[in-house]
N, C-alpha and C positions, 0 to 999 in steps of 0.2 A: 036161855037162861041154862039149861039142863047141859047141852054142850060145856058151857066155859065151867059149870060144877062137877062135870066127869073127870073121874083120875087118871091121869097119863103118869104114867113111872113111876106111881104111889105119891102123885101129888094131884089137885086140881090144877086142870088145863089153865083157868084164871091167873092162878099163881105164874105157871111158867110165860104165858103171854106178858104178865107185869113183868117179870125177869130178862126176857128180852128187851120191853120198851124202854127201861130203865138203859140196858146196853146200848141198843141203837141211840137213845137221846143223850149218851159221856161220847162216842163218837161222832155225833152230827157235832154238838158241843165244838170238841176238839175238833176237827175237819175244818165245821164251817166258821168257827168264832175265834178259835186260839192259833189255828194255823192255815186263815185260809189266802195266805202268799206265804210259795215257798220262800224260807230262809235258812239260815246256820243258825241249829237251838246249841245255846252255849251248857255251859255245865251248870252256872247258878239255873236257869231255868229248866234243864233236865231235870232237876234237885226238884223244884217246885211243881213238877209237872207229878215226878214219881212221890212226890209227900200226896198228892192230891189223890191220886191212883191207891196206895198202899189206907188211905183214909178212907177210900170207897171199898175196898175189897174190907178191911177190918169193921168199917159200919156195916157191912151188910153181915155181920156175925149177930150184928142184934133180928136183923131181920130174920134172918135161921131160926134165933131163940123165939119169938113172937111165932113163925108159922108151925114150927113142930108145937108148939108151944098150945096153940091151937088145932092146927090141919093135918098133924101124921099121927096117929093114934096106935091102935093095936096091928094097925095093918101094916105098918112101917117096914120096908124095906129091909132094913141093917135088923140084924137081933138085936143088939143092945139098946136100940131105941124102941122096938118095941114091947119089951120085955122089964124097959125102966117102970119102976116102982109108983111113981108119980108124975104127974105133965112137969112139972117143973126138972126134975129128973132128965127125963124124954128129951125136954127143950136142949138143957144145960149139956147133956152128950152127945146131940146134934151137931153144939155150935164147939163141943169139944173136938167131934172128928173134921166138921169144917176147917177149922183149923189149923189141926195136923196136915190137912189136905193143902191148905193153904200155902202153909209152908214149904212142903214138899215141892208144889208144882213152882213157887215163887224161887226157890232154890235151885231148881232143877233150869227154870229161865234162864236166870243170871249166867247160869253154866255156858246156855245156848248161846248168849252174847258174844264170847269168844269166837263163835263159828263165824256169826252174822257180821264180826267186825271185820274177819279174814274175807269174806266176800265183798264187803263193799271193798274194800282195799284191793283184791284182783282185781276189781272193775272202774276201781276209782273214780268211785259217787262219790261226790261232795256233800258236803256234809246238808246242805241246802236241800239235795233232794232223797236224801236219807228216810225223812220222816214218811216221805209218800210213799216208799218202797214200803216201807212197817207198816204203815196203815191199812193197806190194803192188804199186806201178808198177816193182819189178824184179821179180817174178814173172813178169810181162807181159816182162819183159824178155829171161827165160829163154826163155819158149815163141817168143817173136818170134824171137830174133837164132836159135835154133836154127831155125825156117823158111825164114828168109832164107839162112843162111849154108848150108844141106844143099841149098836151091835155086841157091847162085851156085857153090859145089864142083861140084854136078853141070854146071851151063853151064860151068865152067872145063876141066875133064875132057872134055867132050865137044865145047866146039869153043875152039879156041886164039884167035881173035879178038875173045873178051870180056875178055882183057886190057886189050886195046889200047881197048875201048870205057868200062872201067874207069879207063884212064888217063885218055881225055878227061874223063871225069865228076867226076874227082880235079883238074884241069887249071881245069876251067870254075869248080866250085866255090871251087878257091884262088884265082881270078880274081875270083870273085864276092865272096867273104870279104874280102877288100880293099879292094874297092870299099864295102862295104855296113858297113864294120866297126862303124860309129857308130849303123847301123839298130835302130830299137825296133819290134818287132813291137805292130798292136796287137788286143790280147788279145779286147776288147768287140765286135769287128767279125769274128772268129773263125767260117769258116763253118758249122762242125764246131759253134761253141757255139750259135750260130743257129738250126740245124737242130735241137739235142736240146734249147734251150728251147720251138722251134713242137712237135714233140714228145711230150715228157716232161711227169708234173706234177712241177713244181719246187718246193720250198719256199722260202721267200722269204729264211729265217735258218738255218745251221746248228744241228745238232743232235749236238750233242756230236762224237765220232767214227765219229757213223752215217754210212751210203751212203745208207740210205733208211730212210723211216719210215712208219707207218701214220696217216695224219690223217682226219678226216670231211670229207666233201665235201659242200660245203650243196646244192648242185645234187640230188645221188640219197639223199642223207644214209645213205650207205653209209661205214663209212670203207676206206680207198684207199690202195693204194700208192702214196709218194713217191719222189722222188730229193731226196737235198739237195745244195748246191751242192756240197759235200764230193767224192760222186760226179760232177761236170760237173768238178772241181778235179783227179780224179783221172786221167776220158777225156783233158783237155789234156794233162796228164805225160806219159802213153802217146803220144800224139799227137808231141811234144817228140818222142818216142825215136824214134818211126819215121821223123821228119824229118832227125834226128841220125843214126840207121841205115842213112839215103840214103847219105851221107859216108862215117859210119867203114866201112861192109862193105869196100865198093870199096878202101879205104884199106888194109883189114889184107888182103884179095888181093892186091892190090899188093906188100905185104910177104912174103907168103907163099902160097900155094895150100892148105897142107896144113890140112884143116878143123878137125886137133885144135887145134893152135895157133892157127889163126884163130878159135874160139868158146872156147879154155879164157881165151885173153887180154883177150875182148872181156868174159866172164862176170866174172872175176877184175878189171878196173877196172872195170865196173860196180859190183858188189856193194858197193866204199866210198863210190860216188856221193850216198848218201843220208847219209853218216858225215860222208864231204866237208863236204856240203852247210852243215852249222849252223856251220860257220867260218869258211868261204869266202863265202858269201852277204853277210855285212855286210863283209866287205873285195873282194868280187869290183870295186871300181872300182881298188882297185891291182894288179891284173892285167892292165889294157886292153891293153897289150903284146902282150901275151900272144897277142892273138886274129891281129896281124901275124905273129909266127913259125907259129901253127898253118895260116895262109893260106899261108906259103914251105913247110913241109912235105907240107901236101897237093899243092905245085905238087911240089916235090921229088918226092914218090913218084908223081905222075904222069908226069913228066918219066922217071922213071930206068926205067919199065917199055921208055917208047924207046929210052933210051939203053941199056939191059944188051942189046941187040940188036946194037947198032952199036959197043958198045966193050969190052964184057965177055963174048961170048961166048955170049949165053943170057940174064946175070940179072945185077944188081949186089950182089957182094956182101953177104952179111947184116953182116958188122965195118964197111964203106962206110956200108951206109943204117942200123945202128943209133948211130955216130958222128957223121953230120950231122944225124940226127933229133934226137941230146940235144943236142948244140951249139944248135941254133936253138933248143928250146925253154928249155933254160936260159939262152940270153942273151934272149929275152921276158922269160922271169922278174924276170931280175937287170935289165935297162932298165926293165921296171912299175915296178918296186920304186924305183929312181934316181929316173927321171921324179916320180913321185908323191911323193915321201917327205916332202914340206912339204904334201900334200893333205889336208884335213880328209872328214870321212867321208861329207860331202853333195857333197864338190864336184867339180868336173870333172878329169880327168888333165891333169899340163903339158905342156905342148905345149913 
């Protein structure tokens, strides 16, 4: 019992375990019940799944309120939470920070859909097998984000200047995103893909939803283990998330240094990515201008690290962060839908 009540990164161990248990239960239900058999996921099913996951992400905000009302007092990692005048103010501040982080991570995840759709198209992966790749990709994300966020939290707690480094990273990323908004990655010449093809035995065709198969090697006469193109696809999807995390982890730490809010907002935003993918991939061109809004959000988050010290006695209030972030993203979505209202599925956005 003492171990469960011990504090880990500002939160009792039993709360961390409860969170992981909830996530594993959701994943088990998804794979074991909803998608036991590989099948093509249509837009209607994708929207229903997306609504479910978004509902879970928003419902977690209620859990955040209760947790910070009862289990995160003056020792809270985030100074805005620790400095709150009352328990209810502390809890509501935590909710605002969580929702801001969730919005940013969800939008970054939506931007990542474009890259994933290009990877699937390059490997000609049928829609029936795409969910399997995305599912195992999510498991990798859960582990990868835990490592990156744990390292980030340790650095932020130990070295105050790391936040300014994160701010510079976000400013550079935001400006780069504005300049390269129409850039398309060259998947065929990806160095990781070239390395894998040089060092692995890879089949020429897909073998159902299998990542590896055993085939007869003509040179040795033995049945050897081969990777399928689906495994290479999974590696590139994980690599895309790693690149995505380089932007998103500094972004969420710039919103709050609290590891619990950082990690839970990340995971709940990404959990619904594979559900949202099947609906969004078909209409991703309709959200072209959302990339501009996302770039401005990253620039705003990076800038507010410095503005907090100069104008707000340490940190921009969570209500301002949530309001500006929400307004920019909503504006990006509305402008996108308006500008592309007469654009066909295969056309470019209207300028």
